[in-house]
C-alpha positions, 0 to 999 in steps of 0.5 A, a space after each residue: 420467212 417460212 423455213 423449209 426442210 434441207 434439200 433431199 439428197 442421198 449420201 453414202 460411205 465407202 470404207 477400205 479396211 486393212 486385213 492383217 495376219 498374226 502368225 504364219 506366212 500368208 501374203 495379202 492375196 492369200 489372206 483375202 482369199 481366205 476372208 472371202 471364201 464364204 462370199 465366193 462360195 455363195 455368190 461365185 464372186 468377190 464383188 456382191 450387192 447384199 440385201 442391205 442394199 450395200 456392196 461388199 467387194 475385194 478391192 485392188 490391193 487385196 483388201 475388203 471394202 464395204 460401200 453403204 447403200 444410198 441413204 438420205 437419213 443420217 440414222 440409216 447411214 450410221 446403221 449401214 456404216 456399222 453393218 459394214 464393220 460388223 460384216 467384215 469382222 464376222 468374215 474374219 471370225 469365220 476365217 479364223 475358225 478355219 485357220 490353224 496357228 494364224 489369226 486375221 485382223 480387220 483394222 479400220 484405219 488409213 495407213 499401214 506401217 509402210 506408209 501405204 494409204 487406204 481411204 474412207 470415201 464420202 459420196 453426195 448426190 448433186 443436181 448437175 449444174 454448171 457450178 459443180 467446180 465452184 461447189 466442190 472448191 467451196 468445200 475445200 477450206 472446210 475439208 482441210 480444217 475438218 480434221 481438227 474435229 473428225 481426224 482419227 489421230 496418228 502416232 507418227 514414227 517420230 513419236 509426234 501425235 497428229 490429227 489425221 492419218 490422211 493429211 500428208 497423203 493429199 497432194 491435190 485439191 480437185 482432180 480425176 485421179 484417186 491414187 497418184 497425186 491423190 486429191 481431196 475431191 475426186 472429179 470422176 464423173 460417175 453419178 450412178 444415176 441419170 447422167 444429165 440430171 445428177 452428179 456425184 461429189 466424191 470426197 476422198 480426204 477423210 479418215 475412217 472413224 470409229 466414233 459414231 459421233 464423228 461419222 454423224 458430224 462428218 457426213 451431216 455437216 457436208 450435207 448441210 453445207 451443200 444445201 447452203 452452197 446450192 442456195 447461194 451461200 458464199 464461202 469464197 472468202 475462206 479459200 485457201 492459198 494452198 490447200 495441200 500445204 495447209 492440210 499438213 500444217 493443220 494436222 500438226 496442231 491439236 488446238 487448231 491455232 496454227 495459221 494457214 494462208 488464205 487466197 486473199 492474203 489473210 492468215 487464219 487458224 483451223 479453229 477460226 475457219 471451222 468457226 466461220 463455217 459453223 456460225 454461218 451455217 448455224 445462222 443459215 439453218 436458223 433462218 432458212 431451214 427446218 432441221 430434223 433432230 439428227 441434223 440438229 445433233 450435227 450442229 451441237 456436236 460440231 459446236 461442242 467439239 470445236 469449243 473444247 478443242 480450240 480451248 485446249 480442253 480436248 479431254 472434254 470430248 474424248 467420248 466424241 472425237 476419235 483422235 482425242 479418245 485415242 490420245 487419252 489412251 496413249 497418254 495414260 499408258 505412256 505415263 503408267 509405264 514411263 514410255 518414250 513417245 515413239 515406243 513400239 508398245 504405243 504403236 501397238 495400242 494405237 493400232 488396237 484402237 482401230 482393230 474391229 475384233 471385240 476381244 482385241 480391239 478397243 471400240 467395243 470396250 469403250 462403247 460398253 463403258 460409256 467412254 465412247 458415245 453411241 447414237 444407234 443401237 448396235 443390234 440394229 446393224 446386225 442384219 439391216 434392211 436397206 434404207 426404206 426411203 431411197 433406191 436401195 430399198 428396191 435393190 435390197 428387196 429384190 436381192 432378198 426375195 431372190 435369195 429366198 426363192 433360190 434365184 440369183 440376182 446380179 446387181 450394181 448401183 443402177 442395174 438389176 438382172 435376174 440371172 436365169 437366162 431370160 430378160 429380167 433386167 431393168 435400170 433404176 436411174 433415180 437414187 431418190 425413188 423408193 418405188 417402181 412398178 417393175 420391182 413390185 411385179 418381179 417381187 411378187 413373182 419371186 415370192 411365188 417362184 413363178 415368173 410371168 411371161 410378161 418379162 420374156 423378151 421385153 428387154 426392160 
């Protein structure tokens, strides 16, 4: 049988960041206003698309969010995701230079001390079909048990350590809501593309990851599973009887041995379910697909982590797995200082794992020492260009050229409009298209700072 490349699709991440203040009495709205001051001054908005192709905005609840540009390569996704982290941390650094006696911190986790949740959302482009519900539900057993590998870890108030910060915030399987009765998969039909051709799969169950390996695994595994499902692979025998119940049970067992109920009456542990997905997907890839090195790396990370964790040897993958890396730090600190499991100092250390400040946070130190693996050069994410192979290239190029010409472009995922009172606007409806003659023409005119009369009154 002739192998083929996996189906090309775009994917991306939306990361909601916590914004906290040390000292002073600023409320959430004041903190956000200080953080976004440079953005508001430059763009007269707190909702902007950038030359990276991604979107930075102030979300409901007065916290920053960065949505990566559309990617179809895993390397681009890692660069984009790290750029979002560095961007919001840069804004915090600028804000702290202006503040007196107070200091802001960006925390990349998923719950605050009051139990409020904020998410890391995954987006995948699907061809519109009558089987969308089946495709979405086929992923649920995988998503429920994926936390065994990609969970960020949570030190609960009672001192117990769990796999995921998000697990006990999920109350539904598949639904249109994102807050009340929060589902694992949000079904709002918002493709940001040609509606009769595409649909967006919006997964909102995941923890935010500090480890590049976990971001790579999290997105790469779903991308490959979607390819398998779209080409007829059947995972329906792994359907869970009650996914919201199961996700809480799985989160409490760091070996993935606790059995959960399947719809057919069987009981399997999270490690067993993950093993079934891994082996079936590996076999499918071996016989059907020609994987690129990044996709091969996804399967290698998956296999390595699952073997170690299910064998009770999570210490072997602390360089890859967020919950294991954090647990190692907490365990060592507690032993050194003879602390009770619910000691407030452990809570502070757990929070420091998620602090993006290189001085007070832990990720930079762990990566520099080799204790946390890296897969891209962080310098690539300092000021990235938009991914070259998707629609983001068109958007990012126009925004960058407009800034160079001193012009203002208003953009969203689909629309581009030059804010000069003329009719320089058009739609980019294909997320997989990285070329467009209209963009080329406008780029040329922006670069020469001359707008062709062709655009006047065209309405395109």
